[in-house]
C-alpha positions in Angstrom: -9.7 2.7 1.4 -10.8 -1.1 1.9 -12.7 -1.2 5.2 -15.0 -4.4 3.5 -14.2 -8.3 2.8 -15.5 -9.7 -0.2 -18.1 -12.3 0.9 -17.1 -14.7 -2.2 -13.4 -14.3 -1.2 -14.4 -15.1 2.3 -16.5 -18.0 1.4 -13.8 -19.6 -1.2 -11.5 -19.1 2.4 -14.0 -20.5 5.0 -15.2 -23.4 2.7 -11.9 -24.7 0.7 -8.6 -24.0 2.6 -7.1 -25.2 5.4 -4.3 -23.2 6.4 -4.1 -21.8 9.4 -3.5 -17.8 9.0 -5.0 -17.2 5.8 -7.9 -15.4 6.9 -5.4 -13.1 8.9 -3.7 -13.0 5.5 -6.3 -12.0 3.8 -7.5 -9.6 6.0 -4.5 -7.8 6.2 -4.2 -8.0 2.0 -7.7 -5.9 2.2 -6.2 -3.5 5.0 -3.3 -2.6 3.0 -5.1 -2.4 -0.6 -6.2 0.8 -2.0 -9.4 1.3 -3.6 -8.6 2.8 -6.9 -11.5 3.5 -9.7 -13.3 0.2 -8.2 -10.2 -2.2 -8.2 -8.6 -2.9 -5.0 -4.7 -2.6 -5.6 -1.6 -3.6 -3.7 1.1 -1.4 -5.4 4.7 -3.1 -5.3 5.9 -2.8 -8.6 7.1 -6.2 -8.6 5.4 -9.3 -8.8 7.9 -10.9 -6.2 5.7 -12.6 -3.4 8.9 -11.8 -0.9 7.9 -8.0 -1.3 4.2 -8.7 -0.6 5.0 -11.1 2.3 6.8 -8.4 4.0 4.2 -6.1 3.6 1.8 -8.6 5.0 4.4 -9.5 8.3 4.2 -5.7 9.5 0.8 -6.1 10.7 0.9 -9.9 11.2 3.5 -11.3 13.3 3.8 -15.1 11.7 6.7 -16.4 10.0 7.7 -16.1 6.5 6.8 -19.6 5.0 3.4 -19.4 6.9 2.3 -16.3 5.0 4.0 -17.6 1.8 1.7 -20.3 1.8 -1.6 -18.6 2.4 -0.6 -16.5 -0.4 0.2 -19.2 -2.6 -3.2 -20.4 -1.8 -4.9 -17.3 -2.3 -3.3 -17.3 -5.8 -4.3 -20.5 -6.7 -7.9 -19.4 -5.4 -8.0 -16.9 -7.6 -8.5 -14.1 -4.8 -5.0 -12.6 -5.3 -3.0 -11.6 -8.7 -0.5 -10.0 -10.4 -1.6 -7.4 -13.0 1.6 -6.5 -15.2 -0.1 -3.4 -16.5 -0.6 -1.7 -13.2 2.1 -3.2 -11.7 0.2 -3.9 -8.5 -1.4 -6.8 -6.8 -4.9 -6.9 -6.9 -7.8 -8.4 -5.1 -9.5 -10.1 -8.1 -13.1 -9.2 -8.8 -13.4 -7.4 -5.4 -15.1 -4.8 -7.2 -18.3 -6.6 -7.4 -19.0 -6.7 -3.9 -20.7 -3.5 -4.3 -22.7 -4.3 -7.1 -26.7 -4.7 -7.6 -27.7 -7.8 -9.9 -29.5 -5.3 -12.3 -26.0 -3.2 -12.3 -24.6 -6.7 -14.0 -27.0 -6.9 -16.3 -26.5 -3.4 -17.7 -23.0 -4.2 -18.1 -23.7 -7.2 -20.5 -24.5 -7.2 -24.3 -26.1 -10.3 -25.4 -29.4 -12.0 -24.7 -28.0 -15.2 -24.1 -26.1 -13.4 -21.3 -29.1 -12.2 -20.0 -31.1 -15.4 -20.2 -28.2 -17.2 -18.0 -28.7 -14.6 -15.1 -32.4 -15.0 -15.1 -32.7 -18.8 -15.6 -29.6 -20.2 -14.6 -27.3 -18.0 -12.6 -27.7 -16.8 -9.0 -26.3 -13.9 -7.7 -24.0 -16.1 -5.6 -22.5 -17.8 -9.1 -21.9 -14.3 -10.5 -20.0 -13.1 -7.1 -22.9 -10.6 -6.6 -22.7 -11.9 -2.8 -22.1 -8.4 -1.0 -19.5 -8.0 1.9 -18.5 -7.8 5.5 -17.2 -4.6 7.3 -14.1 -4.9 8.5 -14.1 -5.4 12.6 -12.1 -3.6 15.1 -11.6 -7.3 16.6 -9.9 -8.5 13.2 -7.1 -6.9 14.3 -6.4 -7.4 17.7 -4.2 -10.1 19.2 -7.0 -11.9 21.0 -8.2 -12.9 17.3 -4.9 -13.6 15.7 -4.5 -16.3 18.5 -7.7 -17.7 17.8 -7.9 -21.3 16.6 -8.4 -21.7 13.0 -11.9 -23.2 13.0 -12.6 -19.8 15.8 -11.6 -17.3 13.2 -14.3 -19.2 10.8 -16.8 -18.8 13.2 -16.4 -14.9 14.0 -16.0 -14.2 10.3 -19.3 -16.3 9.7 -21.2 -14.2 12.7 -20.0 -11.3 11.0 -21.3 -12.2 7.8 -24.8 -12.9 9.5 -24.8 -9.6 11.2 -24.1 -7.9 8.0 -27.0 -9.3 6.2 -30.4 -8.3 5.4 -32.0 -10.6 7.7 -30.0 -9.5 10.9 -32.0 -6.4 11.4 -34.8 -8.8 12.7 -32.1 -10.8 15.3 -30.4 -9.4 18.8 -28.3 -12.2 18.9 -27.3 -15.7 17.5 -29.3 -18.9 17.7 -27.4 -22.1 16.7 -29.1 -26.0 15.8 -26.7 -28.3 15.6 -29.1 -31.0 14.3 -30.6 -28.9 11.6 -30.1 -30.2 8.1 -27.6 -28.5 6.4 -26.6 -26.2 9.3 -24.5 -23.4 7.8 -22.7 -23.6 11.5 -21.8 -27.2 10.5 -20.6 -26.2 7.7 -18.0 -23.7 8.9 -16.9 -26.0 11.8 -16.0 -28.2 8.5 -17.7 -31.1 10.4 -20.4 -33.7 10.2 -20.2 -34.7 13.7 -22.9 -32.9 16.1 -21.0 -34.2 19.0 -17.4 -32.6 18.0 -19.5 -29.4 16.9 -21.0 -29.1 20.4 -17.9 -29.4 22.4 -16.1 -26.8 20.1 -19.3 -24.3 20.7 -19.4 -25.2 24.2 -15.6 -24.5 25.0 -15.4 -21.6 23.0 -18.5 -19.5 24.5 -16.5 -20.9 28.0 -13.3 -19.7 27.0 -14.1 -16.1 25.5 -16.6 -15.0 28.4 -15.4 -11.4 27.5 -16.6 -11.8 23.9 -19.6 -14.0 24.4 -22.7 -13.0 26.3 -23.9 -17.2 26.4 -27.7 -17.1 26.9 -28.1 -20.6 26.2 -29.4 -22.1 29.3 -32.2 -19.7 29.8 -33.4 -20.4 26.3 -33.2 -24.1 26.7 -35.7 -23.6 29.7 -38.3 -22.2 27.4 -37.9 -24.8 25.1 -40.0 -27.7 24.6 -38.2 -30.0 22.7 -36.6 -32.8 24.7 -33.4 -32.3 26.2 -31.5 -34.7 24.0 -32.4 -31.9 21.3 -32.0 -28.6 23.2 -28.4 -29.5 24.5 -27.1 -29.0 20.7 -28.9 -25.5 20.7 -27.1 -22.5 21.8 -27.8 -18.7 22.1 -25.4 -16.3 22.8 -24.8 -12.2 21.8 -21.3 -10.9 20.5 -20.8 -7.3 21.1 -17.4 -7.4 19.8 -18.8 -8.1 16.1 -21.4 -5.1 16.2 -18.3 -2.7 16.5 -17.6 -1.9 12.6 -14.6 -0.2 11.6 -15.5 3.5 11.3 -14.0 6.0 9.3 -12.4 7.6 12.1 -11.0 3.9 13.2 -9.3 3.3 10.7 -7.9 6.7 9.9 -6.6 6.4 13.4 -5.4 2.6 12.3 -3.5 3.5 9.7 -1.9 6.5 11.6 -0.6 4.2 14.2 0.3 1.3 11.4 2.5 4.0 9.6 4.0 6.7 11.9 7.1 8.1 10.0 5.0 8.5 7.3 2.4 10.2 8.8 5.0 12.7 10.3 6.5 13.3 7.0 3.2 14.0 5.2 2.4 16.2 8.0 5.5 18.2 7.8 5.4 18.7 4.6 1.8 19.7 4.6 2.8 22.3 7.2 5.7 23.8 5.2 3.2 24.2 2.2 0.7 26.2 4.4 -1.8 24.1 2.7 -5.1 22.5 4.4 -6.1 18.8 4.2 -8.7 17.0 5.8 -7.5 13.6 7.5 -9.0 11.6 5.2 -7.0 13.0 2.1 -4.1 12.7 4.9 -5.0 9.3 5.3 -5.0 8.4 1.5 -1.7 10.2 1.3 -0.3 7.7 4.1 -1.2 4.9 2.3 -0.4 5.7 -1.2 3.3 5.9 0.6 3.2 3.3 3.1 3.8 0.1 0.9 7.0 1.8 -0.4 10.2 0.4 0.6 12.7 3.4 -0.4 12.0 6.4 1.8 13.3 8.6 -0.9 10.3 7.8 -2.9 8.2 8.5 -0.5 9.6 12.2 0.1 9.7 12.5 -3.9 6.1 11.2 -4.0 4.4 13.6 -1.1 6.3 16.2 -2.0 4.8 16.1 -6.0 1.6 15.7 -4.3 1.6 18.4 -1.7 3.0 20.5 -4.9 -0.2 19.8 -6.5 -2.3 20.8 -3.4 -0.4 24.1 -3.0 -1.2 25.0 -6.6 -4.7 24.4 -6.1 -5.4 26.4 -3.0 -2.6 29.2 -2.6 -2.1 30.0 -6.3 -5.5 28.7 -7.8 -3.4 27.7 -10.5 -4.9 23.8 -11.0 -8.4 21.9 -11.2 -9.0 20.3 -7.8 -7.9 16.2 -7.8 -11.2 14.6 -7.9 -9.9 11.2 -6.5 -6.8 11.4 -4.2 -6.5 7.9 -4.4 -6.1 7.2 -7.8 -4.1 10.3 -8.7 -1.8 9.1 -6.0 -1.6 5.7 -7.4 -0.9 7.5 -10.9 2.2 9.8 -9.1 3.4 6.5 -7.2 3.6 4.5 -11.1 5.5 7.5 -12.4 7.6 8.4 -10.0 8.9 4.6 -9.5 9.1 4.5 -13.3 11.7 7.8 -13.2 13.4 6.0 -10.8 13.9 2.9 -13.1 14.9 4.9 -16.1 17.4 7.0 -13.6 18.7 3.6 -12.6 19.4 2.3 -16.0 21.0 5.5 -17.2 23.6 5.2 -14.2 24.2 1.5 -14.6 27.4 1.8 -16.6 28.9 3.1 -13.5 29.1 -0.5 -11.9 31.0 0.3 -8.9 28.4 2.6 -7.9 27.2 1.8 -4.1 23.0 1.9 -3.5 23.3 5.0 -1.4 25.6 7.2 -4.1 22.8 5.9 -6.6 20.0 7.4 -4.1 21.7 10.2 -3.3 22.3 11.0 -6.7 18.3 10.5 -7.4 17.6 13.1 -4.9 19.8 15.5 -6.3 18.4 15.1 -9.8 15.0 15.5 -8.7 15.8 18.9 -6.8 17.3 19.9 -10.3 13.9 18.7 -11.7 11.8 20.8 -9.1 10.0 22.9 -12.0 9.2 19.0 -13.8 6.3 17.7 -12.1 6.0 14.4 -14.0 2.6 15.9 -15.6 2.3 14.2 -18.4 3.5 10.5 -16.8 1.2 11.1 -14.3 -1.8 11.7 -16.8 -0.8 8.6 -18.8 -0.8 6.7 -15.5 -4.1 7.7 -14.6 -5.5 6.6 -17.7 -4.3 3.2 -16.9 -6.2 3.1 -13.5 
């Protein structure tokens, strides 16, 4: 499950993109992605942007055109791409966010590559920029309704909180007169008066989010008043609240109630036991599919596997449910495509008749669990 944002992606978005809802779109994409063997996938089985946009708009109530423009910009910035082999959209190089510099060195073969790392390239240029935890606040209407520059500031503050130096600070201090100020870069302005106006307004506009200590700290500052007026000190407990695993599980349940109920029903009927995390992974695996009968087929296959593991003791345990579920989704979608192609000779067949015939077909194939196809899909993932 994806609970982190890749700092390399965030830097591109904050400093190189101007689309109003692009941060919201990126957060939504991370939220609906699944971590499968370190890759972050959004399984759609089509390169159509319309299908991806439909998934984003489930959680982001903005126009189709707005999300389309944001998706286009993310593709242009090499943050998002479609992988034909995996039949999925992927968040490019996001697996690097948890890698250490030494791990990358061990993966490189030539001495020339190692020399480049040590002598010329920095960790940032290699993409080893770390990650920022997703906050509960990012999913609230309050964040969505913020101005673009305010959102950039909230993300930047979250990055600062998750940095190694954050343990030495209780709050945020901001000096807009400082040369090459990160705050000024995030606000995308060189005008300190505009920056001062923006920060003043934000602290006043959101008193429930920020605790402004600026006046108290300025009294202790011996600098001239014309300088201290450009310094701000504040706390933000909202940023300190990261998405915990249990919160994330509840969020998945809240956003996908029908899929959750389907999974729970089949678990009860099969008389097996799955913990909350496994249920969440299963719900996430089927949530992005449009057709309900495919969701039922996939859920049943995975539940059958767990029944064989727990009740009949005839199968080995699943090492990684996200990877296994992604393989089952891929296999079932391919199964349906092959079935649809076989039935395509009947041009008068309605779509609902095709679905009904597929359901009957899968019932007849009850003993057949797509084992070979699933193994092949796992090898690709």
